[in-house]
N, C-alpha and C positions, 0 to 999 in steps of 0.2 A: 779419168783418174780412177784408180782401183780403190777398193775398200782398204786394202793394205796400206796404200799411200795415205789415205785419210786417217787411219789409225796411227800411223807414224807421225803425221803432222800434229795430231791431237796429243800424242805422247810428248812431242817436243814442246808444244804449248804448255802442257802441264809442268814440264821441267823448268821452263822459263818462269812460270808463275811461282813455282817453289823457290827459285833463286831470288825473285823479287821479294817474296815474303821473308826469306832469310836476310836479305839486305836491309829490309825495314826493321826487322828484329834487332839486327846489329846496331843500326842507327839509334834506335830507341834505347838499347842497352848502353851505348856509349854516352848518350845524353844523360841518362840516369846516373851512370858511373861518374861522369864529370860533376854532376850536381852533388852527389854524395861526397866526392873528394874535396870539392870546394867548401862544402859545409864543414867537413872535418877540419880542413885547414883553418877556417875562420874560428871554429870553436877552440882550437889549440893555440891560436895566436894570443900573445900577451896584450890584451886590450881590456878596457873597462867593459862592464856588462852592457851599458847603453850603446857603446860603439859596436860591440859584437852583435847586439840585436839589430841595429841599423844595417850593418853589413850583411847579416843573414837575410833580412827582408829584401835588400837590394839584390843580393845574389840569387835568392829564390825567384824573384821577378825575372831576372835575366835568364835564368835556367829554364823557367816555364816558357818564356818567349822563344827560346831556342828549340825546345822540344816541340812546341806548337808549330813552329815554322818547319821543322824537319818532318813532322807528321803530315803537315799539309802538302809538302812537296812529294812525299812518298805516296800519299793518297792520290794526288794528281797523276803520278806516273802509273800507278796501278789502274786508275780509271782509263787512262789513255791506252794502256796495253789491252785492257778488257774490250774497249771499243774496237781496236784493231782486230782482235781475235774474233769478235762477233761478226765484223764485216767479212773476214776471211771465211768463216764458217758458212755464213749466208751465201757467199759467192760459190763455194764448193757445193753446197746443197743445190743451188739453182743449176749449176753446171751438171750435176748428176741427174737432176730431174730432166733437163733438156736432152741429155745423152740417152736416158731411158725412153723418152718420148720418141726420139729419132730411131731407136732400135725396134720399138714395138711395131710400127708399120711394116718394116721389113719382114719380121716374123709372121705377121698376118698374111702378107703377100706370098710368102713361101708356103704357108699352110693352104692357101686358096689355089695355088697352081696345081692342076691335076698332073699326076705322074703317068706316063704312058708305058 
């Protein structure tokens, strides 16, 4: 594998990581947006103060649980992707080292053979 190929794979891995980060940001934004919308809806509903406060507390708890779960799932996916990328990189580095070791003896033999 050539250096160009490794650079291309690294570029693709970086793009994939950027997409994951974007997806995570969108998920968090959607969760926060839902919580804000829910809170606004509860505040504007015609209920007594006590009922509104109870609804707010319950909705805040539900929203926090959803955001925590979404964040956990996103973090797990990122960790899994990172592990896979690390394994791939280690494998390619080992492959390149082995290839270099195989090429070096040939070069040494070529240098040792006297030309007539």
